[in-house]
C-alpha atoms as one frame of an Amber mdcrd trajectory, in Angstrom:
protein
 138.121 110.177 105.515 134.362 109.990 104.596 131.824 108.465 106.546 130.681
 106.001 104.040 126.795 106.832 105.817 126.289 110.333 105.773 123.487 110.470
 104.478 122.113 108.190 107.314 122.910 110.548 110.267 120.405 109.717 113.626
 121.017 113.209 114.527 120.081 116.560 113.509 123.445 119.666 113.761 124.549
 122.902 111.916 128.275 120.736 111.643 126.564 117.730 110.045 123.753 119.620
 108.169 126.998 121.138 106.613 129.187 117.462 106.232 126.028 116.189 104.566
 125.389 118.800 101.721 129.435 118.554 101.314 129.208 115.145 100.463 125.276
 115.053  98.774 126.917 117.560  95.936 129.331 115.427  95.447 127.270 112.235
  95.149 125.187 111.442  91.228 121.759 110.979  93.337 121.275 113.435  95.458
 117.571 112.537  95.414 118.227 109.510  97.038 120.460 110.238  99.255 118.066
 113.359 100.370 115.344 110.667 100.529 117.149 108.103 102.668 118.670 111.258
 105.470 115.166 112.386 104.979 113.715 108.676 106.463 115.785 108.106 109.061
 115.370 111.229 110.940 111.344 111.265 110.621 110.559 109.650 113.396 113.075
 111.958 115.414 113.337 115.510 113.617 110.475 115.398 111.313 111.171 119.533
 110.889 114.297 118.413 109.548 112.933 115.217 107.073 110.071 117.619 105.960
 113.259 120.415 105.052 114.739 117.755 102.875 111.751 116.099 101.223 110.665
 119.583 100.131 114.708 119.450  98.146 113.896 115.890  97.341 110.599 116.793
  95.177 112.179 120.114  94.080 115.098 117.502  91.854 114.294 115.688  87.963
 114.310 112.054  89.219 111.293 111.259  91.201 111.530 107.512  91.238 111.171
 107.272  94.320 108.609 109.599  95.196 106.241 106.774  96.265 108.951 106.451
  99.523 109.558 110.540 100.110 105.520 110.700 100.648 105.638 107.637 102.456
 108.764 108.936 104.799 107.159 112.517 104.787 104.081 110.858 106.630 105.454
 109.152 108.952 107.341 113.334 109.912 103.997 114.352 110.079 102.497 111.266
 112.716 105.834 112.260 115.080 103.756 115.580 114.956 101.289 114.621 115.338
  99.223 115.111 112.671  97.160 112.531 111.755  95.272 113.947 108.820  98.361
 115.345 107.578  99.685 111.902 107.607  96.817 110.203 106.141  97.199 112.650
 102.815 100.553 112.139 102.505  99.910 108.348 102.274  97.163 108.275  99.425
  99.811 110.890  97.046 101.723 108.119  97.705  99.381 105.940  96.279  98.012
 107.534  93.523 101.964 107.673  92.649 102.111 104.097  92.750  99.134 103.518
  90.021 101.472 106.172  87.972 104.424 104.729  88.436 103.699 100.899  89.768
 107.508  99.755  89.590 107.638 100.849  93.219 105.460 100.510  95.422 105.400
 100.472  99.365 103.603 100.171 102.374 101.175 102.999 101.932  98.449  99.961
 101.151  98.843  98.411 104.797  99.729 102.403 106.534  97.279 103.987 105.574
  94.144 102.283 106.485  96.174 100.786 109.723  96.101 104.542 110.896  92.710
 104.663 109.782  92.087 101.789 112.254  93.808 103.008 115.126  92.232 106.545
 115.480  88.515 105.540 114.418  88.172 107.292 111.713  84.737 107.049 110.266
  83.813 107.836 107.326  87.193 106.558 105.650  86.808 103.087 106.673  84.866
 102.439 103.531  88.236 103.469 101.302  90.669 101.801 104.075  88.776  98.567
 103.324  88.932  98.118  99.726  92.351  98.977  99.745  93.301  96.039 102.175
  91.173  94.010  99.935  92.997  94.748  96.734  95.872  94.510  97.608  95.760
  91.408 100.030  98.169  89.720  97.681 100.995  91.733  98.811 100.866  90.068
 102.136 104.525  88.880 102.764 105.663  89.157 106.637 104.302  88.551 110.327
 104.114  92.590 110.466 102.204  92.641 107.269  99.272  90.394 108.417  99.314
  91.645 112.020  98.407  95.384 109.801  96.218  94.166 107.853  94.091  92.148
 109.977  93.984  94.762 113.194  92.994  97.316 111.048  89.630  94.854 109.249
  88.971  93.867 113.196  89.531  97.437 114.572  86.929  98.611 112.141  84.918
  95.843 111.873  84.395  95.484 115.827  83.722 100.101 116.394  80.828  99.373
 113.195  79.634  96.292 115.601  80.728  93.323 112.830  82.404  90.270 113.574
  85.701  90.770 114.970  87.136  88.307 115.927  88.648  85.798 113.298  90.536
  89.169 112.183  91.724  89.742 116.008  92.747  86.438 116.244  94.816  86.028
 112.893  96.358  89.379 114.391  97.774  88.047 117.271  99.039  84.804 116.029
 101.250  87.378 113.637 102.023  89.152 116.534 103.242  86.299 117.977 105.339
  84.440 115.021 109.332  84.222 116.025 110.289  83.836 112.475 109.541  86.052
 109.047 108.998  82.321 106.621 111.693  83.089 105.342 114.970  81.404 105.727
 117.594  84.090 105.342 115.439  87.033 106.916 114.283  84.877 110.032 114.190
  88.180 112.151 112.730  90.788 108.944 109.324  92.053 109.295 108.009  90.669
 112.586 106.075  92.649 114.885 107.618  95.051 117.285 106.761  95.694 121.040
 105.691  99.300 120.291 101.875  97.169 119.566 101.566  96.391 122.837  99.093
  98.609 123.196  97.268  97.450 120.352  97.929  94.368 120.786  95.061  94.142
 124.520  92.492  96.211 122.603  92.976  92.952 120.012  93.047  90.527 122.493
  89.383  92.079 123.857  87.969  92.053 120.823  88.737  88.637 120.743  87.867
  87.191 124.031  84.706  89.415 123.818
């Protein structure tokens, strides 16, 4: 029996790659399966994710191109290549302007990355991006990243940052998404513990 999750492998090997290619050969929407598999592997096998995304971008159906650029950014971050990740997010945003039917989290991820790493030359564009898309915030993690980005940038520029830090920490403490049918979706992960400590310092300054 065929594996229904053949395009969501969390590990990779010669045998898995061969099975993936067999199933991909039978699939109608090859682009979608390449992108999903790449996104699954991006955090832990970024080199494989890049190879799959290279194949994605060679195919004609680019409906999910914006998200593919975001997945590319995830792979770059796993490799510690921050500048390349920023460029990938920028490509995602360009694609969204060209094809607004499909939106991504690039509008949040790019400023968040800029703020976390203190990339001052990008502060103006990061703030503009945050302001332009504030109306898209939905889940606690969205509000956390938006306010964290604002707080860290303002703090680094010696501006008033405490209101943003307080709002980010409120979002981090949320245990319900606000959506009845998806109560645990979009909560702030514990992996942001380090940045939460930075926010606490700003709030208490």
